[in-house]
C-alpha positions as CSV (number, residue, x, y, z in Angstrom):
1,M,-83.4,-34.6,10.3
2,G,-81.4,-32.9,7.4
3,M,-78.0,-31.1,8.1
4,S,-78.1,-27.4,8.4
5,T,-75.7,-25.0,7.2
6,S,-74.4,-21.7,9.1
7,L,-72.8,-18.5,7.9
8,N,-71.2,-16.4,11.0
9,G,-73.3,-18.5,13.4
10,T,-76.3,-18.0,11.6
11,L,-78.7,-21.0,10.6
12,L,-79.8,-20.7,6.9
13,S,-82.4,-22.6,5.4
14,P,-81.8,-23.8,1.7
15,S,-83.7,-21.0,0.2
16,R,-81.5,-18.2,2.3
17,I,-78.3,-20.1,1.3
18,G,-79.4,-19.5,-2.4
19,D,-80.0,-15.8,-1.6
20,V,-76.4,-15.8,0.1
21,N,-74.7,-17.3,-2.9
22,R,-76.7,-15.1,-5.2
23,S,-75.6,-12.0,-3.3
24,R,-72.0,-13.5,-3.5
25,V,-72.0,-13.4,-7.4
26,L,-73.4,-10.1,-7.8
27,Q,-71.0,-8.7,-5.1
28,A,-68.1,-10.2,-7.3
29,F,-69.8,-8.6,-10.5
30,C,-69.8,-5.1,-8.1
31,D,-66.1,-5.4,-7.1
32,H,-64.8,-6.7,-10.4
33,G,-66.9,-5.9,-13.3
34,P,-67.3,-8.7,-16.1
35,L,-66.3,-12.2,-14.9
36,S,-66.3,-15.8,-16.4
37,R,-68.2,-18.5,-14.4
38,A,-64.7,-19.9,-13.5
39,E,-63.8,-16.8,-12.1
40,L,-67.0,-16.2,-10.2
41,A,-66.7,-19.6,-8.7
42,K,-63.4,-18.8,-7.2
43,M,-64.4,-15.4,-5.9
44,A,-67.7,-16.4,-4.5
45,G,-66.3,-19.6,-2.9
46,V,-68.8,-21.9,-4.5
47,T,-68.5,-24.8,-7.0
48,R,-68.6,-24.5,-10.7
49,A,-72.2,-26.5,-10.6
50,T,-73.5,-23.5,-8.0
51,I,-72.4,-21.0,-10.3
52,G,-74.0,-22.4,-13.2
53,N,-77.3,-22.7,-11.4
54,I,-77.2,-19.1,-10.1
55,T,-75.9,-17.6,-13.4
56,N,-78.5,-19.5,-15.4
57,S,-81.2,-18.2,-13.2
58,L,-80.0,-14.5,-13.4
59,I,-79.6,-15.1,-17.2
60,E,-83.2,-16.4,-17.5
61,A,-84.4,-13.3,-15.3
62,G,-82.8,-10.8,-17.8
63,L,-80.4,-9.5,-15.2
64,I,-76.9,-10.6,-16.8
65,E,-75.9,-12.1,-20.3
66,E,-73.0,-13.6,-21.6
67,H,-70.5,-11.6,-23.7
68,E,-68.1,-12.3,-26.5
69,P,-65.6,-14.8,-25.4
70,R,-62.0,-13.4,-24.5
71,E,-59.0,-14.3,-26.5
72,A,-57.5,-17.6,-25.6
73,T,-54.4,-17.2,-23.5
74,G,-53.5,-21.0,-23.0
75,V,-54.9,-24.5,-23.8
76,G,-58.7,-25.0,-23.7
77,K,-61.7,-22.6,-24.8
78,P,-61.6,-18.8,-24.3
79,A,-63.4,-17.8,-21.1
80,T,-67.0,-16.4,-21.8
81,P,-67.5,-13.3,-19.4
82,L,-71.0,-12.5,-17.8
83,W,-72.2,-9.1,-17.2
84,F,-75.3,-7.1,-16.4
85,A,-77.4,-7.0,-19.6
86,P,-78.3,-3.5,-21.3
87,G,-81.3,-2.0,-19.6
88,A,-81.5,-4.3,-16.8
89,G,-81.3,-3.2,-13.0
90,L,-83.2,0.4,-13.5
91,S,-82.3,3.0,-10.9
92,A,-83.4,6.7,-11.1
93,A,-80.6,9.0,-10.0
94,A,-80.1,12.4,-9.0
95,A,-77.0,14.5,-8.2
96,I,-77.7,18.0,-6.6
97,T,-74.9,20.7,-6.7
98,P,-75.6,24.3,-5.6
99,G,-78.1,25.7,-7.7
100,V,-78.1,22.8,-10.5
101,F,-79.3,19.2,-10.4
102,E,-78.9,16.5,-13.0
103,V,-81.4,13.3,-12.9
104,A,-81.0,10.2,-15.0
105,L,-82.4,6.8,-15.8
106,V,-79.4,4.2,-15.2
107,D,-79.1,0.6,-15.8
108,A,-76.8,-1.7,-13.8
109,R,-74.2,-1.5,-16.3
110,G,-73.7,2.2,-15.6
111,E,-75.3,3.5,-18.8
112,V,-77.3,6.4,-18.8
113,L,-80.4,5.7,-20.6
114,R,-82.1,9.2,-20.2
115,H,-81.0,12.4,-18.7
116,S,-82.1,15.7,-17.4
117,R,-80.7,18.8,-16.1
118,G,-82.4,21.7,-14.0
119,Q,-81.6,24.7,-11.9
120,F,-82.9,25.9,-8.8
121,D,-82.2,28.8,-6.2
122,P,-79.8,27.5,-3.7
123,G,-80.4,30.4,-1.4
124,A,-84.1,29.7,-0.9
125,E,-85.3,29.6,2.6
126,T,-87.3,26.0,1.6
127,G,-86.6,23.4,-0.5
128,A,-90.1,23.3,-2.1
129,E,-88.9,24.6,-5.4
130,L,-86.1,22.0,-5.7
131,R,-88.5,19.2,-4.8
132,Q,-91.3,20.2,-7.3
133,R,-88.4,20.6,-10.1
134,L,-86.7,17.2,-9.0
135,M,-90.0,15.5,-9.2
136,Q,-90.9,16.7,-12.7
137,A,-87.3,15.5,-13.8
138,F,-87.7,12.2,-12.5
139,G,-91.0,11.8,-14.0
140,R,-89.3,12.7,-17.4
141,V,-86.3,10.0,-17.2
142,I,-88.6,7.5,-15.6
143,G,-91.2,7.8,-18.1
144,D,-92.8,4.2,-18.9
145,E,-90.3,2.4,-16.9
146,A,-91.8,3.1,-13.4
147,D,-92.7,-0.6,-12.9
148,R,-89.2,-1.9,-13.6
149,L,-87.5,0.8,-11.3
150,L,-85.7,-0.6,-8.5
151,G,-85.5,2.5,-6.5
152,I,-84.3,6.0,-6.5
153,G,-81.0,7.2,-5.3
154,I,-79.7,11.0,-4.5
155,A,-76.5,12.5,-3.8
156,V,-76.3,15.9,-2.1
157,P,-73.5,18.2,-0.8
158,G,-74.2,17.9,2.9
159,V,-74.1,15.7,5.7
160,C,-76.5,12.5,5.6
161,D,-77.8,10.0,7.9
162,T,-78.0,7.5,5.4
163,E,-79.8,4.9,7.5
164,G,-82.5,7.2,8.5
165,G,-82.8,9.1,5.0
166,V,-81.9,12.3,6.9
167,I,-80.0,15.1,5.5
168,V,-78.4,16.5,8.6
169,G,-77.2,19.7,7.0
170,S,-75.7,21.5,3.9
171,G,-73.6,24.7,4.1
172,Q,-73.9,24.7,0.2
173,V,-77.8,24.4,0.0
174,R,-79.5,25.1,3.3
175,A,-83.0,24.2,2.3
176,L,-82.0,20.3,2.1
177,R,-82.0,19.9,5.5
178,G,-84.4,17.4,7.0
179,T,-86.3,14.5,5.4
180,A,-88.8,16.3,3.2
181,L,-87.1,15.5,0.1
182,V,-86.5,11.7,0.8
183,E,-90.2,11.6,1.8
184,S,-92.2,13.7,-0.9
185,I,-90.1,11.8,-3.8
186,S,-90.7,8.6,-2.3
187,Q,-94.4,9.3,-1.9
188,R,-94.8,10.5,-5.5
189,F,-93.0,7.4,-7.3
190,G,-93.7,4.7,-4.8
191,R,-90.1,3.7,-4.4
192,R,-87.7,3.7,-1.9
193,V,-85.4,6.8,-2.0
194,L,-82.0,6.5,-0.6
195,V,-79.6,9.8,0.0
196,D,-76.1,10.1,0.6
197,N,-73.3,12.6,0.6
198,D,-72.2,13.5,-2.8
199,A,-68.6,12.7,-2.2
200,R,-69.3,9.3,-0.7
201,A,-71.8,8.5,-3.9
202,Q,-68.9,9.5,-6.2
203,A,-66.6,6.8,-4.5
204,L,-69.5,4.2,-4.7
205,G,-69.7,5.2,-8.5
206,E,-65.9,4.7,-8.7
207,K,-66.2,1.4,-7.0
208,W,-68.8,0.1,-9.4
209,F,-68.2,1.8,-12.5
210,G,-64.9,3.5,-12.4
211,Q,-60.9,3.3,-11.5
212,G,-61.9,2.2,-8.0
213,R,-63.1,-1.0,-9.4
214,G,-61.0,-4.1,-8.1
215,A,-59.3,-1.7,-5.6
216,P,-59.9,-2.8,-1.9
217,S,-59.0,0.6,-0.7
218,F,-59.1,4.1,-2.1
219,A,-60.3,7.8,-1.6
220,S,-62.4,9.7,-4.2
221,I,-62.0,13.4,-3.5
222,Q,-64.3,16.4,-4.6
223,T,-62.5,19.4,-5.5
224,G,-63.9,22.7,-6.5
225,H,-66.2,25.1,-4.6
226,G,-65.9,22.5,-1.7
227,L,-63.5,19.8,-0.7
228,G,-64.9,16.3,0.4
229,V,-63.9,12.8,0.6
230,G,-65.3,9.4,0.0
231,L,-63.5,6.5,1.5
232,V,-63.6,2.8,0.3
233,L,-61.7,0.9,2.9
234,D,-61.4,-2.9,2.4
235,G,-64.3,-2.9,-0.2
236,V,-66.8,-0.9,1.7
237,V,-67.7,2.6,1.7
238,Y,-66.9,4.1,5.1
239,R,-69.7,6.2,6.7
240,G,-69.0,6.6,10.1
241,D,-71.7,7.4,13.0
242,R,-74.9,7.8,11.2
243,G,-73.3,8.6,8.0
244,Q,-71.7,11.8,9.4
245,T,-68.1,11.7,7.9
246,G,-66.1,12.6,4.6
247,E,-65.6,16.5,5.9
248,L,-62.1,16.5,4.8
249,G,-62.6,20.0,3.6
250,H,-63.1,21.2,7.1
251,T,-60.0,19.7,8.7
252,T,-57.5,22.3,9.8
253,V,-54.3,23.0,7.9
254,V,-53.7,26.6,9.0
255,L,-53.5,27.3,12.5
256,D,-54.0,31.1,12.1
257,G,-56.0,30.9,9.2
258,V,-59.1,32.8,8.0
259,R,-62.7,31.9,8.9
260,C,-64.5,29.4,7.2
261,R,-68.1,29.5,5.9
262,C,-68.6,26.6,8.3
263,G,-67.7,28.8,11.1
264,L,-64.3,27.2,12.0
265,S,-60.9,28.7,11.2
266,G,-58.1,27.4,9.0
267,C,-60.0,24.6,7.0
268,W,-58.3,23.4,4.1
269,E,-61.2,24.5,2.2
270,T,-60.2,28.1,2.6
271,V,-56.8,27.4,1.0
272,A,-57.6,25.1,-1.6
273,S,-60.8,25.9,-3.3
274,L,-62.1,27.8,-6.1
275,G,-62.9,30.7,-3.9
276,W,-59.6,31.0,-2.6
277,L,-58.0,30.3,-6.2
278,R,-60.1,33.3,-7.5
279,Q,-59.2,35.4,-4.7
280,E,-55.5,34.7,-5.2
281,A,-55.9,35.4,-9.1
282,R,-57.4,38.7,-8.4
283,R,-54.4,39.6,-6.4
284,H,-52.2,38.6,-9.1
285,R,-54.4,40.4,-11.6
286,L,-54.8,37.5,-13.7
287,K,-57.4,37.5,-16.3
288,E,-61.0,37.1,-15.8
289,A,-60.0,36.3,-12.3
290,G,-63.8,36.0,-11.1
291,A,-64.3,33.1,-13.0
292,L,-61.0,31.2,-13.0
293,D,-60.6,27.5,-12.9
294,A,-57.9,24.9,-12.8
295,G,-58.3,24.3,-16.5
296,A,-58.1,27.9,-17.1
297,L,-55.2,28.6,-14.8
298,V,-53.2,25.8,-16.7
299,A,-54.0,27.4,-20.1
300,L,-52.6,30.8,-18.6
301,A,-49.6,29.1,-17.3
302,E,-48.9,27.4,-20.7
303,A,-49.2,30.4,-22.6
304,G,-46.2,31.9,-20.5
305,S,-47.8,33.8,-17.5
306,Q,-45.4,33.8,-14.4
307,A,-48.0,34.8,-12.1
308,A,-50.2,31.8,-13.5
309,Q,-47.3,29.3,-13.1
310,G,-46.6,30.3,-9.6
311,L,-50.5,30.3,-8.6
312,L,-50.8,26.7,-10.1
313,D,-47.8,25.4,-8.0
314,D,-49.7,26.9,-5.1
315,Y,-52.8,25.5,-5.8
316,A,-51.4,22.1,-6.3
317,D,-49.2,22.4,-3.2
318,H,-52.6,23.4,-1.2
319,L,-54.5,20.7,-2.5
320,A,-51.6,18.1,-1.9
321,V,-51.5,19.3,2.0
322,G,-54.8,18.0,2.6
323,L,-54.6,14.8,0.7
324,A,-51.1,14.2,2.6
325,N,-53.0,14.4,6.0
326,L,-55.3,11.7,4.7
327,V,-52.3,9.3,3.4
328,Q,-50.9,9.8,6.7
329,V,-53.7,8.7,8.7
330,L,-55.4,6.0,6.6
331,N,-52.9,5.4,3.8
332,P,-55.4,4.9,0.4
333,P,-52.9,4.2,-1.9
334,L,-55.2,5.2,-4.6
335,L,-56.3,8.9,-4.7
336,I,-59.1,9.6,-7.4
337,L,-59.8,13.3,-8.0
338,H,-63.2,14.8,-9.2
339,G,-64.3,18.3,-10.1
340,D,-61.9,21.4,-10.8
341,A,-58.6,19.2,-10.8
342,V,-59.9,17.3,-13.3
343,A,-60.0,20.2,-15.7
344,G,-56.2,21.1,-14.6
345,G,-55.4,17.6,-16.5
346,E,-51.9,16.0,-16.4
347,R,-49.9,19.1,-15.2
348,L,-51.8,19.7,-12.2
349,R,-52.3,16.0,-11.3
350,R,-48.6,15.4,-11.6
351,R,-48.0,18.4,-9.4
352,I,-50.4,17.4,-6.8
353,E,-49.1,13.6,-6.5
354,D,-45.6,15.1,-6.2
355,G,-46.7,17.4,-3.6
356,V,-48.7,14.2,-1.6
357,R,-45.4,12.1,-1.9
358,S,-43.1,14.8,-0.7
359,R,-45.3,15.3,2.8
360,V,-45.9,11.9,3.9
361,L,-43.4,9.6,5.7
362,P,-41.0,7.5,3.4
363,H,-42.6,4.3,4.0
364,L,-46.0,5.8,2.9
365,R,-44.8,6.9,-0.5
366,V,-44.3,3.8,-2.3
367,G,-47.5,2.9,-4.6
368,I,-49.3,6.3,-3.9
369,R,-51.2,7.0,-7.2
370,V,-53.2,10.3,-7.9
371,V,-55.2,9.8,-11.0
372,L,-58.1,11.8,-12.5
373,S,-61.4,10.5,-12.6
374,D,-62.5,9.0,-15.8
375,L,-66.3,9.3,-14.7
376,D,-65.8,12.9,-13.2
377,Q,-69.1,14.7,-13.1
378,R,-70.9,11.4,-13.8
379,A,-69.6,9.7,-10.9
380,G,-72.3,11.3,-8.6
381,L,-75.1,10.1,-10.9
382,L,-73.7,6.7,-11.0
383,G,-72.8,6.5,-7.4
384,A,-76.7,7.5,-6.7
385,A,-77.6,4.6,-8.6
386,A,-75.1,2.3,-7.3
387,L,-76.8,3.1,-3.9
388,V,-80.0,1.5,-5.2
389,L,-78.2,-1.6,-6.7
390,S,-76.2,-2.0,-3.5
391,E,-79.4,-1.9,-1.4
392,T,-81.4,-3.9,-3.8
393,F,-78.9,-6.8,-4.3
394,R,-77.8,-6.6,-0.4
395,L,-74.3,-5.9,-1.2
396,A,-71.5,-5.0,1.3
397,T,-70.9,-1.4,-0.2
C-alpha cells in the first residue's frame, strides 16, 4: 500500500497534492508579485524540482512567463522572475458608484485591456436600468473573449453577503439590494458572478496589484461621499459574518452629533465626508463651495486663503479621528487612502498621518504609515477582477 500524504488532517491524493502545490505557487504570486523559481520554492515550501514541474506546466498553459533576468547581486547567474503572461487569466470587472459605473476586461497582471463607462439613475426604485446598461457594457468589453473568461466580479457601495451573492443593502444605490444583479448577469454570460463591498474590493486590489502587496496586514480606506474600510489581516481580507463588515463610516465619533443618512447619529461620515466639507465651505463662504473637494481645498489654501487653510486642517483632523480608532483596535501598520483624500495630495496626507499618530497610544505610533493609493479609482475594478482570480485559483484572500 502506497504512502499517503496529509495536510491539516485531510488525506490528499497525488493529483490533489499537485493542486495544493499549484495553489501555493499562485498564492505566492498574489502575495508578492513576480518571483524567481528559488523564491517560489522557499515561499511555497516545496523543492526546486517540484517548483520546476509546476512552473513549466503553468508556462505551457500560457498562464505565466519568464521575464528579463534581474541584475546579479552576487556570485552566480541572475535570477529570472516569473509572472503572469499578458492577456492571461481574463476577468470581467465592474465598479459601481452612485450614478456611475465602470466596466473592464482585466488580465491577471492587473492590466485593463478594455474599458467602458456608463451612467444610471441612482435614485431609481428598481435596478432594471442599471442591470441593462451593465450587461451592455460587459458585452462590449468581453467581446470575442467570452470563451477565455474566468468569471465576473462586481464591486458595489453596500453591504454584501459574499458567500450567497446577495447585496444586503446600499444607502447610496438602494435598488442594488437583493440577488437580481448577480443572477441576471450570470445568466446572460454563463459565468459565475462574484460581488463584494467596494471598500473590500479596493483592499483586494491593493493586495494583488498595489501598495498592499507583500504587506501581511493593512487597511484600505475609501474617502469622499462615504467612508468605508477594507481590512487585510494576516494576508486575508476580513469579511466578518456573512460579509457584513467594513462600515467604518458609521462608527460613532460625536456623542451629540447630527443624524446620519443611515439613521444613526454622530457617525464619522457626518463630519469627514464631502457632504460635511461642502457644508463647512459654504459656512466659510469659500469659492464654489457646493462642488468643493480636497484637491480644490488644497489649491485655495496654497493660494493664501486663511479660511481654506483652517478647513483643510479640520478635514484632515476629522479623517484622522476615525483612522486613529481603527489603529487603536486593530493596529494595521499601513493605511492606504482612496478617493477624495488622494486629490488632496501630500499636504493632506501628511496632516492626516500626523493626526492619527497624535491620537493613538505611544506604543502604537511606531511604524504607522498613511499613504495615498497609486491605484486609487482603478483599485475597485482591479479588486473586482481579483475576486475572480482568487476564487478561480482557490487562494486565501
